[in-house]
BAMI-82475 format. One record per residue: residue number from 1; x, y, z of N, C-alpha, C, O, CB in turn; residue in one letter. Coordinates in steps of 0.05 Angstrom, whole numbers. Glycine has a CB too. Example, Ala and Ser with C-alpha at 12.3 -4.5 7.8 and 13.67 -1.06 7.14 Angstrom:
{1, {264, -114, 156}, {246, -90, 156}, {264, -66, 156}, {285, -66, 169}, {226, -89, 181}, A};
{2, {257, -45, 142}, {273, -21, 143}, {258, 1, 157}, {268, 23, 161}, {282, -12, 114}, S};
This chain:
{1, {30, 83, -250}, {45, 64, -233}, {27, 41, -224}, {6, 46, -212}, {57, 79, -209}, M};
{2, {36, 17, -229}, {21, -7, -222}, {24, -12, -192}, {46, -11, -181}, {29, -31, -238}, K};
{3, {2, -17, -178}, {2, -22, -150}, {16, -49, -144}, {13, -68, -159}, {-26, -21, -138}, A};
{4, {30, -50, -122}, {43, -75, -113}, {22, -94, -104}, {1, -87, -93}, {63, -69, -91}, R};
{5, {27, -119, -110}, {8, -141, -103}, {8, -145, -73}, {29, -146, -60}, {15, -167, -118}, R};
{6, {-16, -149, -62}, {-18, -155, -33}, {-23, -185, -31}, {-42, -196, -42}, {-42, -139, -20}, V};
{7, {-5, -199, -16}, {-6, -228, -14}, {-21, -236, 12}, {-24, -220, 30}, {22, -239, -14}, K};
{8, {-29, -261, 12}, {-41, -275, 35}, {-68, -263, 44}, {-75, -265, 67}, {-22, -274, 58}, K};
{9, {-82, -249, 26}, {-109, -241, 32}, {-127, -266, 33}, {-125, -284, 17}, {-120, -220, 12}, L};
{10, {-145, -266, 53}, {-162, -289, 57}, {-190, -280, 65}, {-193, -267, 85}, {-151, -309, 78}, D};
{11, {-210, -286, 48}, {-237, -276, 53}, {-249, -289, 78}, {-269, -280, 88}, {-255, -282, 29}, R};
{12, {-237, -311, 87}, {-248, -324, 111}, {-237, -311, 137}, {-247, -317, 159}, {-241, -353, 111}, H};
{13, {-217, -294, 134}, {-205, -281, 158}, {-219, -255, 163}, {-232, -244, 146}, {-175, -278, 154}, E};
{14, {-215, -244, 188}, {-228, -218, 195}, {-219, -195, 177}, {-197, -196, 166}, {-222, -211, 224}, P};
{15, {-237, -175, 174}, {-231, -152, 157}, {-205, -139, 167}, {-189, -130, 151}, {-254, -132, 158}, L};
{16, {-202, -136, 193}, {-179, -122, 204}, {-153, -135, 196}, {-133, -121, 191}, {-181, -121, 235}, A};
{17, {-152, -161, 195}, {-127, -175, 187}, {-121, -170, 158}, {-98, -164, 151}, {-130, -206, 191}, D};
{18, {-140, -171, 140}, {-136, -165, 112}, {-129, -136, 108}, {-112, -129, 91}, {-160, -173, 95}, N};
{19, {-142, -118, 123}, {-136, -90, 121}, {-107, -84, 129}, {-94, -68, 116}, {-155, -73, 139}, A};
{20, {-98, -97, 150}, {-70, -93, 159}, {-51, -102, 137}, {-30, -89, 133}, {-65, -109, 185}, A};
{21, {-57, -123, 123}, {-39, -133, 102}, {-38, -112, 79}, {-17, -107, 68}, {-48, -160, 91}, R};
{22, {-61, -101, 72}, {-62, -82, 50}, {-48, -56, 58}, {-32, -46, 42}, {-91, -76, 42}, I};
{23, {-53, -47, 82}, {-40, -22, 91}, {-10, -25, 92}, {5, -7, 84}, {-51, -14, 119}, V};
{24, {-1, -48, 101}, {28, -53, 103}, {41, -50, 76}, {62, -37, 73}, {34, -81, 115}, R};
{25, {29, -61, 55}, {41, -60, 28}, {39, -31, 17}, {58, -21, 6}, {26, -79, 9}, V};
{26, {16, -18, 21}, {12, 9, 10}, {31, 29, 24}, {42, 47, 11}, {-17, 18, 14}, R};
{27, {35, 26, 50}, {53, 43, 65}, {82, 39, 56}, {96, 59, 51}, {50, 39, 95}, L};
{28, {90, 14, 54}, {117, 8, 45}, {122, 19, 17}, {143, 29, 10}, {123, -22, 46}, K};
{29, {102, 16, 0}, {103, 26, -27}, {107, 56, -28}, {125, 66, -42}, {78, 19, -43}, E};
{30, {92, 71, -12}, {94, 100, -11}, {121, 109, -1}, {134, 127, -13}, {72, 112, 6}, M};
{31, {130, 97, 20}, {156, 105, 32}, {180, 98, 14}, {201, 111, 16}, {160, 92, 60}, R};
{32, {177, 78, -3}, {199, 70, -20}, {207, 92, -40}, {229, 92, -50}, {191, 45, -35}, S};
{33, {188, 110, -46}, {194, 132, -65}, {208, 156, -51}, {215, 175, -65}, {169, 141, -79}, F};
{34, {211, 155, -25}, {222, 177, -10}, {249, 187, -21}, {252, 210, -27}, {224, 170, 18}, G};
{35, {269, 169, -22}, {296, 179, -31}, {296, 193, -58}, {308, 214, -61}, {315, 155, -33}, P};
{36, {281, 182, -77}, {280, 195, -104}, {263, 221, -103}, {270, 240, -116}, {269, 177, -124}, G};
{37, {241, 220, -89}, {223, 243, -89}, {235, 267, -75}, {227, 290, -81}, {197, 236, -75}, A};
{38, {254, 263, -57}, {266, 285, -42}, {288, 299, -58}, {299, 319, -49}, {278, 275, -16}, L};
{39, {293, 289, -82}, {312, 302, -100}, {296, 323, -116}, {274, 318, -125}, {326, 282, -119}, E};
{40, {307, 348, -119}, {292, 369, -133}, {282, 361, -161}, {261, 370, -170}, {310, 393, -136}, P};
{41, {298, 345, -175}, {290, 337, -202}, {277, 309, -203}, {273, 298, -225}, {314, 336, -221}, Q};
{42, {269, 299, -180}, {257, 273, -179}, {227, 273, -185}, {211, 264, -170}, {261, 261, -152}, G};
{43, {220, 284, -208}, {192, 287, -215}, {178, 260, -218}, {154, 258, -210}, {189, 302, -242}, T};
{44, {192, 240, -228}, {179, 214, -231}, {172, 201, -204}, {150, 191, -200}, {197, 195, -247}, G};
{45, {191, 202, -185}, {187, 191, -159}, {165, 207, -144}, {150, 196, -129}, {213, 191, -143}, A};
{46, {165, 234, -148}, {145, 250, -135}, {117, 243, -145}, {98, 242, -130}, {150, 280, -140}, Q};
{47, {115, 239, -171}, {89, 231, -183}, {80, 203, -172}, {57, 200, -166}, {91, 230, -214}, H};
{48, {99, 185, -171}, {93, 158, -161}, {85, 159, -131}, {67, 144, -123}, {116, 139, -165}, D};
{49, {99, 175, -116}, {92, 178, -88}, {64, 189, -84}, {49, 181, -66}, {112, 196, -73}, M};
{50, {56, 208, -101}, {29, 219, -100}, {8, 197, -104}, {-12, 196, -90}, {26, 242, -121}, R};
{51, {12, 181, -124}, {-7, 159, -129}, {-7, 139, -106}, {-28, 130, -98}, {1, 145, -156}, I};
{52, {17, 133, -96}, {18, 114, -73}, {5, 125, -48}, {-9, 111, -34}, {47, 107, -67}, A};
{53, {8, 151, -43}, {-6, 164, -21}, {-36, 163, -24}, {-51, 160, -5}, {4, 194, -18}, A};
{54, {-45, 167, -49}, {-74, 165, -54}, {-85, 137, -48}, {-106, 134, -36}, {-80, 173, -83}, K};
{55, {-70, 117, -56}, {-79, 89, -51}, {-79, 84, -21}, {-98, 71, -11}, {-60, 69, -65}, R};
{56, {-59, 93, -7}, {-58, 89, 22}, {-82, 103, 35}, {-95, 92, 53}, {-31, 99, 34}, L};
{57, {-87, 128, 27}, {-109, 143, 38}, {-135, 129, 34}, {-152, 127, 52}, {-110, 171, 26}, R};
{58, {-140, 118, 10}, {-165, 105, 4}, {-170, 81, 22}, {-192, 77, 32}, {-166, 97, -26}, Y};
{59, {-149, 64, 25}, {-153, 40, 41}, {-157, 48, 71}, {-172, 34, 85}, {-129, 21, 38}, V};
{60, {-144, 69, 80}, {-147, 77, 108}, {-175, 90, 112}, {-186, 87, 134}, {-126, 97, 115}, L};
{61, {-186, 103, 92}, {-212, 114, 95}, {-233, 93, 101}, {-253, 98, 115}, {-220, 130, 70}, E};
{62, {-228, 69, 90}, {-247, 47, 94}, {-241, 29, 118}, {-259, 16, 128}, {-248, 30, 69}, S};
{63, {-216, 30, 128}, {-208, 10, 148}, {-194, 22, 172}, {-185, 6, 189}, {-191, -10, 135}, T};
{64, {-192, 48, 174}, {-176, 59, 196}, {-187, 51, 224}, {-172, 50, 243}, {-175, 90, 194}, E};
{65, {-213, 46, 226}, {-225, 38, 251}, {-213, 12, 261}, {-215, 5, 285}, {-255, 36, 249}, F};
{66, {-202, -4, 243}, {-190, -30, 251}, {-163, -26, 264}, {-153, -44, 278}, {-188, -48, 226}, C};
{67, {-150, -4, 259}, {-122, -1, 266}, {-117, 22, 287}, {-94, 26, 295}, {-105, 5, 242}, L};
{68, {-138, 36, 294}, {-135, 55, 316}, {-127, 83, 307}, {-128, 90, 284}, {-114, 45, 335}, G};
{69, {-119, 99, 327}, {-114, 128, 323}, {-91, 133, 304}, {-93, 152, 288}, {-108, 141, 350}, R};
{70, {-71, 116, 304}, {-48, 121, 286}, {-57, 119, 257}, {-46, 133, 240}, {-26, 100, 291}, S};
{71, {-76, 103, 251}, {-86, 100, 224}, {-102, 125, 215}, {-99, 134, 193}, {-104, 75, 221}, A};
{72, {-117, 136, 234}, {-132, 161, 228}, {-113, 184, 222}, {-117, 200, 204}, {-151, 168, 251}, A};
{73, {-92, 186, 238}, {-72, 207, 234}, {-58, 203, 207}, {-54, 222, 192}, {-52, 207, 257}, T};
{74, {-50, 179, 201}, {-36, 173, 176}, {-54, 178, 152}, {-45, 188, 132}, {-27, 144, 176}, A};
{75, {-80, 173, 155}, {-98, 179, 133}, {-99, 209, 127}, {-99, 216, 104}, {-127, 168, 140}, R};
{76, {-100, 225, 148}, {-100, 254, 143}, {-74, 264, 131}, {-74, 281, 113}, {-105, 269, 170}, R};
{77, {-52, 253, 141}, {-26, 262, 130}, {-22, 252, 101}, {-10, 266, 85}, {-3, 252, 148}, R};
{78, {-33, 228, 95}, {-31, 218, 67}, {-47, 236, 49}, {-39, 241, 26}, {-41, 189, 66}, A};
{79, {-70, 246, 58}, {-86, 264, 42}, {-71, 290, 38}, {-70, 301, 15}, {-113, 270, 56}, R};
{80, {-58, 301, 59}, {-42, 326, 56}, {-19, 322, 37}, {-14, 339, 20}, {-32, 335, 84}, D};
{81, {-6, 299, 39}, {16, 293, 21}, {7, 291, -8}, {20, 301, -26}, {30, 267, 29}, L};
{82, {-16, 278, -12}, {-27, 275, -39}, {-33, 302, -51}, {-27, 308, -74}, {-52, 258, -38}, Q};
{83, {-46, 320, -35}, {-53, 347, -45}, {-28, 363, -52}, {-27, 376, -73}, {-69, 362, -23}, D};
{84, {-8, 362, -34}, {17, 377, -39}, {31, 368, -64}, {40, 384, -80}, {35, 376, -15}, L};
{85, {34, 342, -66}, {48, 331, -90}, {31, 335, -115}, {42, 337, -137}, {53, 301, -86}, L};
{86, {4, 337, -112}, {-13, 342, -135}, {-8, 370, -146}, {-7, 374, -170}, {-42, 339, -127}, G};
{87, {-4, 390, -128}, {2, 417, -137}, {29, 418, -150}, {33, 432, -170}, {1, 437, -113}, E};
{88, {48, 403, -139}, {75, 402, -151}, {73, 390, -179}, {86, 399, -198}, {94, 385, -133}, L};
{89, {57, 369, -181}, {54, 356, -207}, {41, 375, -228}, {48, 374, -251}, {37, 330, -205}, H};
{90, {22, 392, -219}, {9, 411, -237}, {30, 429, -249}, {29, 436, -273}, {-12, 427, -222}, D};
{91, {49, 438, -233}, {71, 455, -243}, {87, 440, -264}, {95, 451, -285}, {89, 465, -221}, C};
{92, {93, 414, -258}, {109, 398, -277}, {94, 394, -303}, {107, 391, -324}, {115, 371, -264}, D};
{93, {68, 393, -302}, {52, 389, -327}, {50, 416, -342}, {52, 416, -367}, {24, 379, -320}, V};
{94, {46, 438, -328}, {42, 464, -341}, {67, 475, -353}, {66, 487, -375}, {31, 483, -321}, M};
{95, {90, 472, -340}, {115, 484, -350}, {121, 476, -379}, {126, 494, -395}, {138, 477, -332}, L};
{96, {123, 450, -385}, {129, 443, -413}, {108, 452, -433}, {114, 458, -456}, {134, 413, -415}, P};
{97, {83, 453, -424}, {62, 462, -442}, {65, 492, -449}, {64, 500, -472}, {34, 458, -429}, R};
{98, {71, 508, -429}, {75, 537, -433}, {100, 541, -450}, {100, 557, -469}, {77, 552, -407}, V};
{99, {121, 527, -443}, {146, 530, -458}, {142, 521, -487}, {153, 534, -506}, {169, 513, -445}, E};
{100, {127, 499, -491}, {121, 490, -518}, {105, 510, -534}, {110, 515, -558}, {107, 463, -517}, G};
{101, {85, 522, -520}, {68, 542, -534}, {85, 566, -542}, {82, 577, -563}, {45, 551, -516}, H};
{102, {103, 575, -524}, {120, 597, -529}, {138, 591, -553}, {143, 608, -570}, {137, 605, -505}, L};
{103, {149, 567, -554}, {166, 559, -576}, {151, 559, -602}, {162, 567, -623}, {178, 531, -571}, A};
{104, {126, 550, -602}, {109, 550, -626}, {104, 579, -636}, {106, 584, -660}, {82, 536, -621}, E};
{105, {99, 597, -618}, {94, 625, -626}, {119, 637, -638}, {118, 652, -658}, {85, 642, -602}, L};
{106, {142, 632, -626}, {167, 642, -636}, {173, 631, -664}, {182, 645, -682}, {191, 635, -617}, R};
{107, {168, 605, -667}, {173, 593, -693}, {154, 605, -714}, {163, 610, -736}, {169, 562, -692}, E};
{108, {129, 609, -707}, {110, 621, -726}, {119, 649, -733}, {117, 657, -757}, {82, 621, -714}, A};
{109, {128, 664, -713}, {136, 692, -719}, {161, 692, -736}, {165, 709, -754}, {141, 707, -693}, D};
{110, {180, 673, -730}, {204, 672, -746}, {199, 667, -775}, {211, 679, -793}, {223, 651, -735}, A};
{111, {180, 649, -780}, {172, 642, -808}, {160, 667, -821}, {166, 673, -844}, {153, 618, -809}, V};
{112, {141, 680, -806}, {128, 704, -818}, {147, 726, -823}, {145, 739, -844}, {106, 713, -799}, A};
{113, {165, 732, -805}, {185, 753, -809}, {203, 747, -833}, {210, 764, -849}, {202, 757, -783}, V};
{114, {211, 721, -835}, {228, 714, -858}, {213, 718, -884}, {225, 727, -904}, {237, 684, -856}, R};
{115, {187, 712, -885}, {172, 716, -909}, {169, 746, -916}, {170, 754, -939}, {144, 704, -906}, E};
{116, {166, 763, -895}, {164, 792, -900}, {190, 803, -911}, {189, 823, -926}, {156, 806, -874}, R};
{117, {212, 791, -904}, {238, 801, -914}, {240, 798, -945}, {256, 812, -958}, {261, 786, -901}, A};
{118, {225, 779, -955}, {225, 775, -984}, {252, 767, -995}, {264, 748, -985}, {216, 800, -998}, G};
{119, {262, 782, -1015}, {287, 776, -1028}, {310, 792, -1016}, {332, 793, -1028}, {285, 781, -1058}, E};
{120, {306, 805, -993}, {327, 821, -981}, {351, 803, -974}, {348, 780, -967}, {317, 836, -956}, A};
{121, {375, 816, -976}, {399, 801, -970}, {404, 798, -940}, {420, 781, -932}, {423, 814, -983}, S};
{122, {391, 814, -924}, {393, 812, -895}, {366, 820, -883}, {348, 830, -897}, {416, 831, -885}, D};
{123, {363, 815, -857}, {337, 819, -844}, {337, 846, -830}, {355, 852, -814}, {331, 797, -825}, L};
{124, {317, 861, -835}, {313, 887, -821}, {302, 882, -793}, {281, 870, -791}, {294, 906, -837}, D};
{125, {316, 890, -771}, {307, 886, -744}, {278, 896, -739}, {264, 886, -722}, {325, 898, -724}, P};
{126, {270, 916, -754}, {243, 927, -750}, {221, 907, -757}, {199, 909, -747}, {240, 952, -766}, R};
{127, {228, 888, -775}, {208, 867, -781}, {203, 850, -757}, {180, 843, -752}, {218, 850, -805}, L};
{128, {224, 843, -742}, {220, 826, -718}, {204, 842, -697}, {189, 830, -681}, {247, 817, -706}, A};
{129, {209, 868, -695}, {195, 884, -675}, {165, 885, -680}, {150, 892, -662}, {207, 913, -675}, A};
{130, {157, 879, -705}, {128, 879, -711}, {117, 850, -713}, {96, 846, -726}, {124, 894, -738}, R};
{131, {131, 831, -701}, {121, 803, -702}, {93, 801, -690}, {87, 814, -671}, {141, 784, -687}, A};
{132, {77, 783, -701}, {49, 781, -693}, {45, 775, -663}, {27, 785, -651}, {35, 761, -710}, S};
{133, {62, 758, -653}, {58, 748, -625}, {77, 762, -605}, {80, 752, -583}, {62, 718, -624}, H};
{134, {89, 784, -613}, {109, 797, -596}, {98, 805, -568}, {112, 804, -549}, {120, 821, -610}, R};
{135, {72, 811, -567}, {60, 819, -541}, {54, 796, -523}, {50, 799, -499}, {35, 835, -546}, T};
{136, {55, 772, -535}, {49, 748, -519}, {74, 737, -504}, {72, 724, -484}, {37, 725, -536}, S};
{137, {97, 744, -515}, {122, 732, -504}, {126, 738, -475}, {131, 721, -458}, {146, 741, -520}, Y};
{138, {123, 764, -469}, {129, 772, -441}, {110, 758, -421}, {118, 749, -400}, {126, 802, -438}, R};
{139, {84, 757, -429}, {65, 743, -411}, {72, 714, -407}, {70, 704, -384}, {37, 746, -422}, G};
{140, {79, 700, -428}, {86, 672, -426}, {112, 668, -411}, {115, 650, -395}, {88, 660, -454}, L};
{141, {132, 686, -415}, {157, 684, -400}, {152, 688, -371}, {163, 675, -354}, {177, 705, -411}, E};
{142, {135, 708, -364}, {128, 713, -336}, {114, 689, -323}, {118, 682, -300}, {111, 738, -333}, M};
{143, {96, 676, -339}, {82, 652, -329}, {102, 630, -324}, {100, 615, -304}, {61, 643, -350}, L};
{144, {122, 627, -341}, {143, 606, -337}, {158, 612, -311}, {164, 594, -296}, {162, 605, -361}, I};
{145, {165, 637, -307}, {179, 645, -283}, {163, 639, -258}, {172, 628, -239}, {187, 675, -283}, V};
{146, {137, 645, -260}, {118, 640, -238}, {117, 610, -232}, {119, 602, -208}, {90, 651, -244}, Y};
{147, {114, 593, -252}, {112, 565, -248}, {137, 553, -237}, {137, 535, -220}, {105, 551, -274}, L};
{148, {160, 562, -247}, {186, 553, -236}, {189, 560, -207}, {198, 544, -191}, {209, 564, -253}, Q};
{149, {182, 585, -201}, {185, 595, -173}, {166, 580, -154}, {173, 572, -132}, {180, 625, -171}, A};
{150, {141, 576, -164}, {121, 562, -147}, {129, 533, -144}, {125, 522, -122}, {93, 564, -160}, R};
{151, {140, 521, -164}, {149, 493, -161}, {171, 491, -140}, {171, 472, -123}, {158, 482, -188}, R};
{152, {189, 510, -140}, {210, 509, -120}, {199, 513, -92}, {208, 499, -74}, {230, 531, -126}, G};
{153, {180, 530, -89}, {167, 534, -63}, {153, 509, -54}, {155, 501, -31}, {148, 558, -64}, L};
{154, {137, 497, -72}, {122, 473, -65}, {141, 450, -59}, {135, 434, -41}, {103, 465, -88}, L};
{155, {163, 448, -73}, {182, 427, -67}, {194, 430, -39}, {197, 411, -24}, {204, 426, -88}, F};
{156, {200, 455, -32}, {210, 460, -5}, {189, 453, 17}, {196, 441, 37}, {219, 490, -1}, D};
{157, {164, 459, 11}, {143, 452, 29}, {140, 422, 32}, {136, 411, 54}, {116, 464, 20}, R};
{158, {142, 408, 9}, {141, 379, 9}, {163, 367, 26}, {159, 349, 42}, {141, 368, -19}, F};
{159, {187, 376, 21}, {211, 365, 36}, {208, 370, 66}, {215, 352, 82}, {237, 378, 25}, R};
{160, {198, 393, 74}, {194, 399, 102}, {172, 382, 113}, {173, 372, 136}, {189, 429, 106}, E};
{161, {150, 379, 98}, {128, 362, 107}, {137, 334, 111}, {129, 322, 132}, {105, 363, 86}, F};
{162, {152, 323, 93}, {161, 295, 96}, {179, 292, 120}, {177, 273, 136}, {177, 286, 70}, W};
{163, {197, 312, 124}, {215, 311, 148}, {198, 313, 173}, {204, 300, 193}, {235, 334, 147}, A};
{164, {177, 329, 173}, {160, 333, 197}, {146, 306, 204}, {144, 300, 227}, {140, 355, 192}, E};
{165, {137, 292, 183}, {124, 266, 189}, {143, 245, 199}, {136, 228, 215}, {110, 256, 163}, Q};
{166, {168, 247, 190}, {189, 229, 200}, {194, 235, 229}, {197, 217, 246}, {214, 231, 183}, E};
{167, {196, 261, 236}, {201, 268, 264}, {177, 260, 281}, {181, 252, 304}, {206, 299, 266}, R};
{168, {153, 263, 271}, {129, 256, 286}, {123, 226, 286}, {104, 217, 298}, {105, 271, 275}, A};
{169, {140, 211, 272}, {137, 182, 269}, {109, 174, 260}, {98, 153, 269}, {144, 167, 295}, V};
{170, {97, 190, 243}, {70, 184, 233}, {69, 157, 219}, {51, 141, 225}, {61, 206, 213}, T};
{171, {88, 153, 201}, {87, 127, 186}, {96, 104, 203}, {86, 82, 200}, {105, 130, 161}, W};
{172, {115, 109, 221}, {125, 88, 239}, {103, 78, 257}, {101, 54, 263}, {149, 98, 255}, D};
{173, {87, 97, 267}, {65, 89, 285}, {45, 71, 271}, {35, 52, 282}, {51, 113, 297}, R};
{174, {39, 79, 246}, {20, 62, 231}, {32, 35, 226}, {18, 15, 228}, {13, 76, 204}, L};
{175, {58, 35, 219}, {71, 9, 215}, {71, -9, 239}, {67, -33, 237}, {100, 14, 206}, E};
{176, {74, 3, 263}, {74, -13, 287}, {45, -23, 293}, {42, -45, 302}, {84, 4, 311}, R};
{177, {25, -6, 287}, {-3, -15, 291}, {-9, -38, 273}, {-22, -58, 281}, {-22, 8, 286}, A};
{178, {0, -37, 248}, {-4, -59, 230}, {11, -84, 239}, {0, -106, 238}, {6, -51, 202}, V};
{179, {35, -81, 249}, {51, -104, 258}, {37, -117, 282}, {37, -141, 284}, {80, -95, 266}, A};
{180, {26, -101, 300}, {12, -112, 323}, {-12, -128, 314}, {-17, -150, 325}, {3, -90, 343}, R};
{181, {-27, -118, 295}, {-50, -132, 285}, {-43, -158, 272}, {-55, -179, 277}, {-66, -114, 266}, R};
{182, {-22, -158, 256}, {-14, -182, 242}, {-1, -202, 262}, {-4, -226, 258}, {6, -175, 220}, L};
{183, {12, -192, 282}, {23, -210, 302}, {1, -224, 317}, {2, -248, 323}, {41, -194, 322}, R};
{184, {-20, -209, 324}, {-43, -221, 338}, {-57, -241, 320}, {-66, -262, 329}, {-63, -199, 346}, A};
{185, {-58, -235, 294}, {-70, -254, 275}, {-54, -280, 274}, {-66, -302, 273}, {-72, -241, 247}, A};
{186, {-28, -277, 274}, {-11, -302, 273}, {-15, -318, 299}, {-17, -343, 298}, {19, -294, 270}, R};
{187, {-17, -304, 322}, {-21, -319, 347}, {-48, -333, 346}, {-50, -356, 356}, {-20, -299, 371}, E};
{188, {-69, -320, 336}, {-95, -333, 334}, {-94, -358, 316}, {-106, -379, 323}, {-116, -314, 323}, R};
{189, {-80, -356, 294}, {-78, -379, 276}, {-63, -401, 289}, {-70, -425, 287}, {-64, -371, 250}, R};
{190, {-41, -395, 303}, {-26, -415, 317}, {-43, -428, 339}, {-42, -452, 343}, {-1, -404, 329}, R};
{191, {-58, -412, 354}, {-76, -422, 375}, {-97, -440, 363}, {-104, -461, 374}, {-88, -399, 391}, A};
{192, {-108, -431, 340}, {-129, -448, 327}, {-117, -474, 318}, {-130, -495, 319}, {-141, -433, 303}, A};
{193, {-92, -473, 308}, {-79, -498, 299}, {-74, -517, 323}, {-78, -541, 321}, {-52, -492, 285}, K};
{194, {-65, -505, 346}, {-61, -521, 370}, {-87, -533, 380}, {-88, -556, 389}, {-48, -505, 392}, R};
{195, {-108, -517, 379}, {-134, -527, 388}, {-144, -549, 370}, {-155, -569, 380}, {-155, -504, 388}, A};
{196, {-140, -547, 344}, {-148, -568, 325}, {-132, -593, 330}, {-143, -615, 330}, {-145, -559, 296}, E};
{197, {-106, -590, 335}, {-89, -613, 341}, {-98, -627, 367}, {-99, -651, 369}, {-60, -605, 343}, Q};
{198, {-104, -610, 388}, {-113, -621, 413}, {-140, -636, 410}, {-145, -656, 423}, {-116, -599, 435}, A};
{199, {-157, -625, 393}, {-183, -638, 388}, {-179, -666, 376}, {-192, -685, 383}, {-201, -621, 370}, R};
{200, {-161, -667, 356}, {-155, -693, 343}, {-144, -712, 363}, {-151, -736, 364}, {-136, -689, 320}, H};
{201, {-126, -702, 380}, {-114, -720, 401}, {-135, -730, 421}, {-134, -753, 429}, {-91, -705, 415}, E};
{202, {-153, -712, 428}, {-174, -720, 447}, {-192, -740, 434}, {-200, -760, 447}, {-190, -695, 455}, L};
{203, {-200, -736, 409}, {-217, -755, 395}, {-203, -783, 394}, {-215, -803, 397}, {-224, -745, 367}, E};
{204, {-176, -782, 388}, {-161, -807, 386}, {-161, -821, 413}, {-164, -845, 415}, {-133, -802, 376}, A};
{205, {-157, -805, 435}, {-156, -816, 462}, {-183, -828, 469}, {-184, -850, 481}, {-148, -795, 482}, A};
{206, {-204, -814, 462}, {-231, -824, 468}, {-237, -850, 452}, {-250, -868, 463}, {-253, -803, 461}, E};
{207, {-227, -851, 428}, {-231, -876, 412}, {-215, -899, 425}, {-225, -921, 427}, {-222, -872, 383}, R};
{208, {-191, -892, 433}, {-175, -913, 447}, {-188, -922, 473}, {-188, -946, 479}, {-146, -902, 452}, E};
{209, {-199, -903, 487}, {-213, -909, 512}, {-237, -927, 507}, {-242, -947, 521}, {-222, -884, 527}, K};
{210, {-252, -920, 485}, {-275, -936, 478}, {-267, -964, 469}, {-279, -984, 477}, {-291, -923, 456}, S};
{211, {-245, -965, 454}, {-235, -991, 445}, {-226, -1008, 468}, {-230, -1032, 469}, {-213, -988, 424}, D};
{212, {-212, -994, 487}, {-202, -1009, 511}, {-225, -1019, 527}, {-224, -1042, 538}, {-184, -990, 528}, A};
{213, {-246, -1003, 530}, {-270, -1012, 545}, {-283, -1036, 532}, {-291, -1055, 545}, {-290, -989, 548}, A};
{214, {-284, -1035, 505}, {-296, -1058, 490}, {-279, -1082, 494}, {-290, -1104, 498}, {-298, -1051, 460}, S};
{215, {-253, -1079, 492}, {-235, -1102, 496}, {-237, -1113, 524}, {-237, -1137, 529}, {-206, -1094, 490}, R};
{216, {-240, -1095, 544}, {-242, -1104, 572}, {-268, -1119, 576}, {-268, -1140, 589}, {-241, -1079, 591}, A};
{217, {-290, -1109, 564}, {-316, -1123, 566}, {-315, -1150, 553}, {-325, -1170, 564}, {-338, -1106, 554}, A};
{218, {-301, -1151, 529}, {-299, -1177, 515}, {-282, -1197, 531}, {-288, -1220, 533}, {-287, -1173, 487}, S};
{219, {-260, -1185, 543}, {-243, -1203, 559}, {-257, -1213, 584}, {-254, -1236, 592}, {-217, -1188, 567}, A};
{220, {-273, -1196, 596}, {-289, -1204, 620}, {-309, -1226, 613}, {-312, -1245, 628}, {-304, -1180, 632}, A};
{221, {-322, -1223, 590}, {-341, -1244, 581}, {-326, -1270, 575}, {-336, -1291, 583}, {-355, -1234, 555}, A};
{222, {-303, -1268, 562}, {-288, -1293, 557}, {-279, -1306, 584}, {-280, -1330, 586}, {-263, -1286, 540}, D};
{223, {-272, -1289, 603}, {-264, -1300, 629}, {-287, -1314, 642}, {-283, -1337, 653}, {-253, -1277, 646}, L};
{224, {-310, -1302, 642}, {-333, -1315, 654}, {-340, -1341, 641}, {-346, -1361, 654}, {-357, -1296, 654}, Q};
{225, {-339, -1341, 614}, {-345, -1365, 599}, {-325, -1387, 606}, {-332, -1410, 610}, {-346, -1360, 569}, A};
{226, {-300, -1379, 607}, {-279, -1399, 614}, {-283, -1410, 642}, {-280, -1434, 646}, {-251, -1387, 611}, A};
{227, {-290, -1392, 660}, {-294, -1401, 688}, {-318, -1421, 689}, {-316, -1440, 704}, {-299, -1377, 706}, Q};
{228, {-339, -1415, 675}, {-363, -1433, 675}, {-355, -1460, 664}, {-363, -1481, 673}, {-386, -1421, 659}, R};
{229, {-338, -1460, 643}, {-330, -1485, 631}, {-313, -1501, 650}, {-315, -1525, 653}, {-314, -1480, 605}, T};
{230, {-295, -1486, 663}, {-278, -1500, 684}, {-295, -1512, 705}, {-291, -1536, 713}, {-258, -1481, 696}, V};
{231, {-314, -1497, 716}, {-331, -1508, 737}, {-348, -1531, 727}, {-353, -1551, 742}, {-349, -1486, 749}, R};
{232, {-357, -1530, 703}, {-374, -1551, 692}, {-358, -1576, 687}, {-370, -1598, 687}, {-387, -1542, 666}, G};
{233, {-333, -1575, 684}, {-317, -1599, 678}, {-306, -1613, 702}, {-292, -1633, 699}, {-295, -1592, 659}, G};
{234, {-309, -1603, 726}, {-298, -1615, 750}, {-317, -1638, 760}, {-341, -1633, 763}, {-294, -1594, 773}, I};
{235, {-307, -1663, 763}, {-324, -1686, 771}, {-336, -1682, 799}, {-323, -1671, 817}, {-308, -1713, 771}, P};
{236, {-361, -1691, 802}, {-374, -1689, 829}, {-365, -1711, 847}, {-358, -1733, 838}, {-405, -1689, 826}, R};
{237, {-365, -1706, 873}, {-357, -1727, 892}, {-375, -1752, 890}, {-399, -1749, 889}, {-357, -1716, 921}, P};
{238, {-363, -1776, 890}, {-378, -1801, 888}, {-387, -1808, 860}, {-401, -1828, 856}, {-402, -1800, 906}, G};
{239, {-378, -1791, 840}, {-387, -1796, 814}, {-373, -1820, 801}, {-378, -1827, 778}, {-383, -1772, 797}, G};
């Protein structure tokens, strides 16, 4: 199963912010398989959930300190879920192998018994009773029964485990911790944007103030020059 892409990762942002984004995607990915995995024959969804739980566990092992106690709890439960689904998957892998091996032995014995019959018009049942693999059948059949029964037991354990985590809001608490972290990250970005805007406005105001001071100084100089000219042009008495 291909992992879902995590968007908006930024190497310039804090580890905790990027960790929260990854955890959010991995958690949503794992929970998305719940409806299918809770079906007794949902082997594909159960397998995908196991892989998703492993991915969630791995990222939490490296980053749980960023998200608090809920992350540590979720990491342990993701490990338990991975282990339980792994045992279930082992049964799913072994059952067809054992059934296939049993079918191969039966086919081989059927061919051998048919050859022993030679040109007979019918088959003597005693030939089948002496089939080469006859002693293996019962053991393999019992192994199939064991695997089927164990799979049923493990599936019941999985279904109860999942329900228990829902009741304990294990995944919801992690989701809320992630949401708080991402909300704080958004607020910081907005505050940084406001601070940058205020800095630009302050710089513009200071430039305007400097320009105004320069204009005032220039105007004062012009005024003084004009006043000197006016005084210099007034005729003296008796002139």
